[in-house]
Structures are given as structure tokens and as C-alpha cells.
TORLO-709790 format. One record per residue (C-alpha): residue in one letter; x, z, y; residue number from 1. Coordinates in Angstrom, 3 decimals, always signed. Each point is the difference from the previous one (the first is absolute). Layout:
BEGIN
<node mipa="a" east="X" up="Z" north="Y" sevex="NUM"/>
...
***
This chain:
BEGIN
<node mipa="m" east="+190.787" up="+20.362" north="+109.677" sevex="1"/>
<node mipa="l" east="-1.584" up="-3.445" north="-0.240" sevex="2"/>
<node mipa="s" east="+0.310" up="-0.446" north="+3.757" sevex="3"/>
<node mipa="y" east="+3.689" up="+0.947" north="-0.181" sevex="4"/>
<node mipa="l" east="+0.667" up="-2.490" north="-2.801" sevex="5"/>
<node mipa="w" east="-1.966" up="-2.705" north="+1.815" sevex="6"/>
<node mipa="n" east="+2.121" up="+0.436" north="+3.136" sevex="7"/>
<node mipa="l" east="+3.249" up="+0.308" north="-1.968" sevex="8"/>
<node mipa="i" east="-0.460" up="-3.002" north="-2.283" sevex="9"/>
<node mipa="l" east="-2.087" up="-2.414" north="+2.061" sevex="10"/>
<node mipa="y" east="-0.825" up="+0.822" north="+3.610" sevex="11"/>
<node mipa="k" east="+3.396" up="+1.094" north="+1.330" sevex="12"/>
<node mipa="p" east="+2.018" up="-2.807" north="-1.621" sevex="13"/>
<node mipa="l" east="-2.381" up="-2.618" north="+1.405" sevex="14"/>
<node mipa="l" east="-0.089" up="+1.634" north="+3.440" sevex="15"/>
<node mipa="n" east="+3.791" up="+0.083" north="+0.094" sevex="16"/>
<node mipa="g" east="+0.107" up="-3.602" north="-1.141" sevex="17"/>
<node mipa="l" east="-2.218" up="-1.009" north="+2.904" sevex="18"/>
<node mipa="a" east="+2.118" up="+2.014" north="+2.438" sevex="19"/>
<node mipa="f" east="+3.169" up="-1.683" north="-1.291" sevex="20"/>
<node mipa="l" east="-1.520" up="-3.487" north="+0.325" sevex="21"/>
<node mipa="v" east="-1.282" up="+0.647" north="+3.521" sevex="22"/>
<node mipa="h" east="+3.494" up="+1.220" north="+0.889" sevex="23"/>
<node mipa="i" east="+1.734" up="-3.174" north="-1.249" sevex="24"/>
<node mipa="v" east="-2.626" up="-2.607" north="+0.939" sevex="25"/>
<node mipa="p" east="+0.937" up="-1.725" north="+3.276" sevex="26"/>
<node mipa="g" east="-2.043" up="+1.452" north="+2.842" sevex="27"/>
<node mipa="g" east="-1.414" up="+2.740" north="-2.226" sevex="28"/>
<node mipa="d" east="-3.003" up="-2.186" north="-0.850" sevex="29"/>
<node mipa="v" east="-2.275" up="+2.233" north="-2.105" sevex="30"/>
<node mipa="g" east="-2.002" up="-3.021" north="-1.191" sevex="31"/>
<node mipa="v" east="+3.053" up="-1.675" north="-1.507" sevex="32"/>
<node mipa="a" east="+1.020" up="+3.324" north="-1.584" sevex="33"/>
<node mipa="v" east="-3.490" up="+0.404" north="-1.498" sevex="34"/>
<node mipa="i" east="+0.163" up="-3.490" north="-1.518" sevex="35"/>
<node mipa="l" east="+3.498" up="+0.580" north="-1.405" sevex="36"/>
<node mipa="l" east="-0.875" up="+3.384" north="-1.499" sevex="37"/>
<node mipa="t" east="-3.192" up="-1.397" north="-1.554" sevex="38"/>
<node mipa="i" east="+1.924" up="-2.877" north="-1.584" sevex="39"/>
<node mipa="i" east="+2.745" up="+2.322" north="-1.277" sevex="40"/>
<node mipa="v" east="-2.542" up="+2.318" north="-1.623" sevex="41"/>
<node mipa="k" east="-1.945" up="-2.912" north="-1.493" sevex="42"/>
<node mipa="l" east="+3.226" up="-1.415" north="-1.449" sevex="43"/>
<node mipa="i" east="+0.828" up="+3.381" north="-1.563" sevex="44"/>
<node mipa="l" east="-3.508" up="+0.151" north="-1.487" sevex="45"/>
<node mipa="f" east="+0.081" up="-3.652" north="-1.051" sevex="46"/>
<node mipa="p" east="+0.709" up="+0.674" north="-3.716" sevex="47"/>
<node mipa="l" east="-3.012" up="+2.334" north="-0.218" sevex="48"/>
<node mipa="s" east="-2.452" up="-2.164" north="+1.911" sevex="49"/>
<node mipa="e" east="+1.306" up="-3.124" north="-1.758" sevex="50"/>
<node mipa="r" east="-0.782" up="+1.576" north="-3.357" sevex="51"/>
<node mipa="q" east="-3.513" up="+0.847" north="+1.160" sevex="52"/>
<node mipa="i" east="-0.682" up="-3.554" north="+1.207" sevex="53"/>
<node mipa="r" east="+1.540" up="-1.517" north="-3.132" sevex="54"/>
<node mipa="n" east="-2.301" up="+2.166" north="-2.100" sevex="55"/>
<node mipa="q" east="-3.068" up="-1.134" north="+1.977" sevex="56"/>
<node mipa="v" east="+0.994" up="-3.646" north="-0.308" sevex="57"/>
<node mipa="a" east="+0.727" up="+0.363" north="-3.705" sevex="58"/>
<node mipa="m" east="-3.372" up="+1.651" north="-0.624" sevex="59"/>
<node mipa="n" east="-1.777" up="-2.892" north="+1.729" sevex="60"/>
<node mipa="i" east="+1.953" up="-2.630" north="-1.935" sevex="61"/>
<node mipa="l" east="-0.500" up="+1.805" north="-3.328" sevex="62"/>
<node mipa="t" east="-3.720" up="+0.632" north="+0.571" sevex="63"/>
<node mipa="p" east="-1.099" up="-3.224" north="-1.823" sevex="64"/>
<node mipa="e" east="+2.033" up="+1.056" north="-3.060" sevex="65"/>
<node mipa="i" east="-1.449" up="+3.520" north="+0.156" sevex="66"/>
<node mipa="n" east="-3.510" up="-1.459" north="+0.292" sevex="67"/>
<node mipa="k" east="+0.647" up="-2.143" north="-3.101" sevex="68"/>
<node mipa="i" east="+0.963" up="+3.128" north="-1.927" sevex="69"/>
<node mipa="k" east="-3.200" up="+1.751" north="+1.112" sevex="70"/>
<node mipa="a" east="-2.104" up="-3.027" north="-0.935" sevex="71"/>
<node mipa="s" east="+1.628" up="-0.360" north="-3.420" sevex="72"/>
<node mipa="g" east="-2.424" up="+2.386" north="-1.677" sevex="73"/>
<node mipa="a" east="+2.777" up="+2.195" north="-1.339" sevex="74"/>
<node mipa="s" east="-0.426" up="+3.746" north="-0.225" sevex="75"/>
<node mipa="k" east="+0.783" up="+2.194" north="+2.990" sevex="76"/>
<node mipa="e" east="+3.143" up="+1.253" north="-1.729" sevex="77"/>
<node mipa="e" east="+1.188" up="-3.551" north="-0.697" sevex="78"/>
<node mipa="q" east="-0.782" up="-1.080" north="+3.585" sevex="79"/>
<node mipa="a" east="+1.994" up="+2.952" north="+1.343" sevex="80"/>
<node mipa="k" east="+2.910" up="-0.858" north="-2.298" sevex="81"/>
<node mipa="q" east="+0.031" up="-3.684" north="+1.015" sevex="82"/>
<node mipa="t" east="-0.302" up="+0.883" north="+3.687" sevex="83"/>
<node mipa="f" east="+2.870" up="+2.471" north="-0.269" sevex="84"/>
<node mipa="e" east="+2.150" up="-2.637" north="-1.730" sevex="85"/>
<node mipa="l" east="-0.842" up="-2.493" north="+2.775" sevex="86"/>
<node mipa="y" east="+1.099" up="+2.510" north="+2.666" sevex="87"/>
<node mipa="k" east="+3.144" up="+0.770" north="-2.000" sevex="88"/>
<node mipa="k" east="+0.947" up="-3.674" north="-0.380" sevex="89"/>
<node mipa="h" east="-0.316" up="-0.569" north="+3.737" sevex="90"/>
<node mipa="k" east="+1.497" up="+3.408" north="+0.934" sevex="91"/>
<node mipa="t" east="-3.148" up="+0.952" north="+1.914" sevex="92"/>
<node mipa="n" east="-1.560" up="+3.435" north="+0.317" sevex="93"/>
<node mipa="p" east="-3.448" up="+0.229" north="+1.660" sevex="94"/>
<node mipa="l" east="+0.726" up="+3.591" north="+1.059" sevex="95"/>
<node mipa="s" east="+3.433" up="-0.612" north="+1.528" sevex="96"/>
<node mipa="g" east="-1.465" up="-1.378" north="+3.218" sevex="97"/>
<node mipa="c" east="-1.706" up="+3.312" north="+0.723" sevex="98"/>
<node mipa="l" east="+3.127" up="+2.038" north="-0.745" sevex="99"/>
<node mipa="v" east="+2.465" up="-1.965" north="+2.127" sevex="100"/>
<node mipa="i" east="-2.259" up="-0.103" north="+3.057" sevex="101"/>
<node mipa="i" east="-0.076" up="+3.822" north="+0.419" sevex="102"/>
<node mipa="p" east="+3.558" up="+0.440" north="+1.399" sevex="103"/>
<node mipa="t" east="-0.533" up="-3.111" north="+2.130" sevex="104"/>
<node mipa="i" east="-3.078" up="+1.553" north="+1.621" sevex="105"/>
<node mipa="f" east="+1.839" up="+3.257" north="+0.709" sevex="106"/>
<node mipa="v" east="+2.862" up="-1.796" north="+1.752" sevex="107"/>
<node mipa="l" east="-2.342" up="-2.180" north="+2.058" sevex="108"/>
<node mipa="i" east="-2.044" up="+3.037" north="+1.110" sevex="109"/>
<node mipa="a" east="+3.185" up="+1.726" north="+1.137" sevex="110"/>
<node mipa="l" east="+1.100" up="-3.170" north="+1.787" sevex="111"/>
<node mipa="y" east="-3.401" up="-0.163" north="+1.678" sevex="112"/>
<node mipa="q" east="+0.394" up="+3.613" north="+1.202" sevex="113"/>
<node mipa="v" east="+3.440" up="-0.779" north="+1.404" sevex="114"/>
<node mipa="f" east="-1.403" up="-2.812" north="+2.131" sevex="115"/>
<node mipa="i" east="-2.796" up="+2.229" north="+1.283" sevex="116"/>
<node mipa="a" east="+2.236" up="+2.899" north="+1.062" sevex="117"/>
<node mipa="g" east="+3.483" up="-1.475" north="-0.009" sevex="118"/>
<node mipa="i" east="+0.139" up="-1.705" north="+3.403" sevex="119"/>
<node mipa="k" east="+1.166" up="+3.270" north="+1.577" sevex="120"/>
<node mipa="f" east="+2.800" up="+1.180" north="-2.261" sevex="121"/>
<node mipa="d" east="+0.254" up="+3.753" north="-0.537" sevex="122"/>
<node mipa="s" east="+3.665" up="+0.967" north="-0.148" sevex="123"/>
<node mipa="e" east="-0.854" up="+2.812" north="-2.448" sevex="124"/>
<node mipa="l" east="-1.087" up="-2.596" north="-2.572" sevex="125"/>
<node mipa="l" east="+3.056" up="-2.230" north="+0.403" sevex="126"/>
<node mipa="y" east="+3.000" up="+0.310" north="-2.285" sevex="127"/>
<node mipa="s" east="+3.264" up="+1.162" north="+1.568" sevex="128"/>
<node mipa="f" east="+1.539" up="-3.458" north="-0.476" sevex="129"/>
<node mipa="i" east="-2.960" up="-1.819" north="+1.600" sevex="130"/>
<node mipa="k" east="+0.068" up="-0.320" north="+3.759" sevex="131"/>
<node mipa="a" east="-3.248" up="+0.098" north="+1.929" sevex="132"/>
<node mipa="p" east="-0.510" up="-3.379" north="+1.694" sevex="133"/>
<node mipa="e" east="+1.295" up="+0.095" north="+3.550" sevex="134"/>
<node mipa="y" east="-2.469" up="-2.652" north="+1.087" sevex="135"/>
<node mipa="i" east="-3.434" up="-0.579" north="-1.545" sevex="136"/>
<node mipa="n" east="-1.719" up="-3.224" north="+0.976" sevex="137"/>
<node mipa="t" east="-3.635" up="-0.039" north="-1.143" sevex="138"/>
<node mipa="l" east="-0.643" up="-3.412" north="+1.583" sevex="139"/>
<node mipa="f" east="+0.313" up="-2.228" north="-3.077" sevex="140"/>
<node mipa="l" east="+1.927" up="-3.172" north="+0.901" sevex="141"/>
<node mipa="g" east="-0.762" up="+0.861" north="+3.620" sevex="142"/>
<node mipa="l" east="-3.652" up="-0.956" north="-0.532" sevex="143"/>
<node mipa="i" east="-2.037" up="+2.559" north="-1.987" sevex="144"/>
<node mipa="d" east="-0.106" up="+3.726" north="+0.807" sevex="145"/>
<node mipa="l" east="+0.062" up="+1.775" north="-3.365" sevex="146"/>
<node mipa="t" east="-1.255" up="+3.262" north="+1.514" sevex="147"/>
<node mipa="k" east="-3.353" up="-1.624" north="+0.814" sevex="148"/>
<node mipa="v" east="-2.657" up="-1.977" north="-1.818" sevex="149"/>
<node mipa="s" east="+0.883" up="-3.683" north="-0.262" sevex="150"/>
<node mipa="w" east="-2.907" up="-2.263" north="-0.905" sevex="151"/>
<node mipa="i" east="+2.457" up="-2.677" north="-1.082" sevex="152"/>
<node mipa="l" east="+1.518" up="+2.377" north="-2.561" sevex="153"/>
<node mipa="v" east="-3.448" up="+1.280" north="-1.020" sevex="154"/>
<node mipa="i" east="-1.219" up="-3.536" north="-0.768" sevex="155"/>
<node mipa="l" east="+3.240" up="-0.942" north="-1.755" sevex="156"/>
<node mipa="a" east="-0.200" up="+3.170" north="-2.126" sevex="157"/>
<node mipa="g" east="-3.512" up="-0.896" north="-1.153" sevex="158"/>
<node mipa="l" east="+0.890" up="-3.636" north="-0.669" sevex="159"/>
<node mipa="s" east="+3.165" up="+0.889" north="-1.906" sevex="160"/>
<node mipa="q" east="-2.008" up="+2.394" north="-2.199" sevex="161"/>
<node mipa="y" east="-2.556" up="-2.741" north="-0.682" sevex="162"/>
<node mipa="f" east="+2.664" up="-2.450" north="-1.140" sevex="163"/>
<node mipa="q" east="+1.713" up="+2.670" north="-2.093" sevex="164"/>
<node mipa="a" east="-3.302" up="+0.577" north="-1.839" sevex="165"/>
<node mipa="h" east="-0.435" up="-3.775" north="-0.301" sevex="166"/>
<node mipa="f" east="+3.328" up="-0.408" north="-1.821" sevex="167"/>
<node mipa="m" east="-0.447" up="+3.151" north="-2.082" sevex="168"/>
<node mipa="p" east="-0.834" up="-0.638" north="-3.694" sevex="169"/>
<node mipa="q" east="-3.707" up="+0.504" north="-0.641" sevex="170"/>
<node mipa="m" east="-1.297" up="+2.521" north="-2.522" sevex="171"/>
<node mipa="p" east="-0.814" up="-1.860" north="-3.250" sevex="172"/>
<node mipa="t" east="-3.500" up="+0.204" north="-1.514" sevex="173"/>
<node mipa="p" east="-0.245" up="+0.555" north="-3.764" sevex="174"/>
<node mipa="a" east="-1.761" up="-2.719" north="-1.983" sevex="175"/>
<node mipa="d" east="-2.469" up="+2.450" north="-1.502" sevex="176"/>
<node mipa="s" east="-1.186" up="+1.130" north="+3.438" sevex="177"/>
<node mipa="s" east="-3.187" up="-1.475" north="+1.372" sevex="178"/>
<node mipa="p" east="-0.151" up="-0.963" north="+3.698" sevex="179"/>
<node mipa="n" east="-2.074" up="+3.135" north="+0.652" sevex="180"/>
<node mipa="s" east="+2.123" up="+2.393" north="-2.065" sevex="181"/>
<node mipa="f" east="+1.779" up="+2.947" north="+1.568" sevex="182"/>
<node mipa="q" east="+3.446" up="-1.505" north="-0.666" sevex="183"/>
<node mipa="a" east="-0.908" up="-3.337" north="+1.567" sevex="184"/>
<node mipa="s" east="-1.725" up="+1.651" north="+2.970" sevex="185"/>
<node mipa="f" east="+2.893" up="+2.420" north="+0.542" sevex="186"/>
<node mipa="g" east="+2.594" up="-2.775" north="-0.113" sevex="187"/>
<node mipa="k" east="-1.981" up="-2.184" north="+2.386" sevex="188"/>
<node mipa="s" east="-0.599" up="+2.942" north="+2.351" sevex="189"/>
<node mipa="m" east="+3.696" up="+0.925" north="+0.079" sevex="190"/>
<node mipa="n" east="+1.042" up="-3.591" north="+0.669" sevex="191"/>
<node mipa="m" east="-2.552" up="-0.309" north="+2.815" sevex="192"/>
<node mipa="q" east="+1.061" up="+3.300" north="+1.583" sevex="193"/>
<node mipa="m" east="+3.683" up="-0.913" north="-0.124" sevex="194"/>
<node mipa="k" east="-0.683" up="-3.358" north="+1.605" sevex="195"/>
<node mipa="y" east="-2.628" up="+0.877" north="+2.623" sevex="196"/>
<node mipa="f" east="-0.215" up="+3.778" north="+0.536" sevex="197"/>
<node mipa="f" east="+3.686" up="+0.942" north="-0.031" sevex="198"/>
<node mipa="p" east="+0.983" up="-2.402" north="+2.825" sevex="199"/>
<node mipa="f" east="-2.496" up="+1.758" north="+2.299" sevex="200"/>
<node mipa="l" east="+1.272" up="+3.394" north="-1.164" sevex="201"/>
<node mipa="i" east="+3.620" up="-0.971" north="+0.676" sevex="202"/>
<node mipa="a" east="-0.973" up="-1.434" north="+3.393" sevex="203"/>
<node mipa="f" east="-1.779" up="+3.276" north="+0.818" sevex="204"/>
<node mipa="i" east="+3.094" up="+2.021" north="-0.958" sevex="205"/>
<node mipa="a" east="+2.139" up="-2.306" north="+2.148" sevex="206"/>
<node mipa="y" east="-2.420" up="+0.558" north="+2.897" sevex="207"/>
<node mipa="k" east="-0.220" up="+3.769" north="-0.530" sevex="208"/>
<node mipa="y" east="+3.736" up="+0.692" north="+0.003" sevex="209"/>
<node mipa="l" east="+3.125" up="-1.205" north="+1.816" sevex="210"/>
<node mipa="g" east="+1.128" up="-3.604" north="+0.087" sevex="211"/>
<node mipa="a" east="+2.955" up="+1.031" north="-2.177" sevex="212"/>
<node mipa="v" east="-2.418" up="+0.715" north="-2.852" sevex="213"/>
<node mipa="a" east="-1.635" up="-3.408" north="+0.461" sevex="214"/>
<node mipa="l" east="+3.412" up="-1.665" north="-0.061" sevex="215"/>
<node mipa="y" east="+0.868" up="+1.872" north="-3.191" sevex="216"/>
<node mipa="l" east="-3.271" up="-1.122" north="-1.630" sevex="217"/>
<node mipa="i" east="+0.583" up="-3.642" north="+0.989" sevex="218"/>
<node mipa="t" east="+3.588" up="+0.002" north="-1.277" sevex="219"/>
<node mipa="s" east="-1.006" up="+1.718" north="-3.223" sevex="220"/>
<node mipa="n" east="-2.837" up="-2.468" north="-0.629" sevex="221"/>
<node mipa="l" east="+2.157" up="-3.066" north="+0.714" sevex="222"/>
<node mipa="f" east="+2.687" up="+1.288" north="-2.356" sevex="223"/>
<node mipa="a" east="-2.641" up="+0.653" north="-2.677" sevex="224"/>
<node mipa="i" east="-1.429" up="-3.526" north="+0.397" sevex="225"/>
<node mipa="g" east="+3.421" up="-1.574" north="-0.521" sevex="226"/>
<node mipa="q" east="+0.646" up="+2.302" north="-2.952" sevex="227"/>
<node mipa="q" east="-3.346" up="-0.814" north="-1.628" sevex="228"/>
<node mipa="i" east="+0.539" up="-3.760" north="+0.334" sevex="229"/>
<node mipa="y" east="+3.506" up="+0.283" north="-1.469" sevex="230"/>
<node mipa="v" east="-0.998" up="+2.259" north="-2.895" sevex="231"/>
<node mipa="k" east="-3.098" up="-2.031" north="-0.901" sevex="232"/>
<node mipa="k" east="+2.045" up="-3.197" north="-0.247" sevex="233"/>
<node mipa="t" east="+2.832" up="+1.530" north="-2.015" sevex="234"/>
<node mipa="e" east="-2.287" up="+2.030" north="-2.279" sevex="235"/>
<node mipa="r" east="-2.219" up="-2.982" north="-0.783" sevex="236"/>
<node mipa="r" east="+3.065" up="-2.090" north="-0.838" sevex="237"/>
<node mipa="v" east="+1.408" up="+2.734" north="-2.254" sevex="238"/>
<node mipa="l" east="-3.280" up="+0.501" north="-1.868" sevex="239"/>
<node mipa="i" east="-0.480" up="-3.732" north="-0.521" sevex="240"/>
<node mipa="e" east="+3.493" up="-0.253" north="-1.489" sevex="241"/>
<node mipa="e" east="-0.675" up="+3.035" north="-2.199" sevex="242"/>
<node mipa="a" east="-3.258" up="-1.557" north="-1.208" sevex="243"/>
<node mipa="k" east="+1.827" up="-3.211" north="-0.944" sevex="244"/>
<node mipa="v" east="+2.537" up="+1.959" north="-2.029" sevex="245"/>
<node mipa="l" east="-2.646" up="+2.123" north="-1.734" sevex="246"/>
<node mipa="n" east="-2.141" up="-3.047" north="-0.852" sevex="247"/>
<node mipa="s" east="+2.901" up="-2.174" north="-1.213" sevex="248"/>
***
């Protein structure tokens, strides 16, 4: 049942989307189709991922205020009340980031599966109104064979993941946490893994599978970097303006 729903809602629509793009892209360039499909999906998911990034940025910006509340000496109940009011004033929910990322992950996993198995289109999986591409060109821009391992794409995948982690908002550390506390250690460990371990993991995935997967990872990371820069700037500006109004 779950497999049927997965194919019906996610896998088949994305596979058909790739088939359609390969059909209309000049020369049937699979690489160009992969990039276009990745961008289209990321644009559709933009409201969800934007909300997640905005929440992360807001939590970082509001951390000094939250730390002041914790250092005020008020009771736990009063601290919780003041913290809740701070979140409410700035329309921030610390749990919303976890909730909105779930559908995003599902779509990206399905997209990943399409690029692993979707180079050879199975007519049984195509909709009646989608034509199977007459010509499939797996030589991206006439230079890189997407059916083989490309070290250029492998390196670019790792580098793009590194820069995505670099621009990603860092996990804030509570004021009442010592440098050796679990919260501080966990936050530091997660930040280090995102910045240094994940690029090697992404590069390994790009090496393990087809060049189409590597191209998808690169495109996805570059889109995420641009999105993170945009959201961080706009969110910081919004919160600063809100703070001025609240303090006036």
C-alpha cells in the first residue's frame, strides 16, 4: 500500500516530468532536463524550505533575548511564558522547522530515485499523454557522460555541499549551557558534521551512482545556497524592523 502511494504521488509524477523535459529539451540532453526538473521541484518546495530556513535564522537572532530571559532569575513557568510571548511576537515556532522539512525530504528522496533509475524510461510507468523521449542524450553539454562516474561532478557535489553547510544557520547554544554540556556538544557536533562530514558523504554518493545523481545534488545545493542567502537577509531585516516597533 505504501509502495503504491509512493509511486502514485511522488515517483511516477517526477519520472514523467523528467521524460517530458528530455522530450522537449533540444538534443534530448538528460543533464539539462535533470537541472530543469530539480529547479522546478525546488521552486515548488520553496515555501516549505523557506519557512524552515526563516525559523532557523529567527532562532539564532532571538537567542540573545532568550538567554536574557533564562538569566533573569525568573521561575521556570515565567521563563516559559516570556519565551512563548517572544516567539509569538516574532511569529516564530521552534518546532515548525522540523514539521515542514518532512514533506521536503520525501520529495527529494523520490527525485533522487528518479535520477538513479529514470535514464531508461519504462513505458509502463509513463502517463498516456507523456511521450517517451525519441532521443536520449546522456552526454551533458557534449562533455560529461552521465551514465558514468565523473570526477568533476563528484568534486563539485562535495564542494557545493560544503558551501551549503557554510551558509546554513548554525544551531544556537543556550546561555545556561556550559561549553562541555550535552546541548553545547551536540550543537557543535552537528555543525561540524554538516560542514565537514556531509560534503564527503555527498561526494561518495555522487561517485557511487550515475552522473545524473551528482548533477542533481549540485543543482539542489546551489539552489539551496541562493535560497539561504536570500532568506537570511530578508529575515534579519524583518526581525530588526519588528524589534524596533516592539521597543518603540
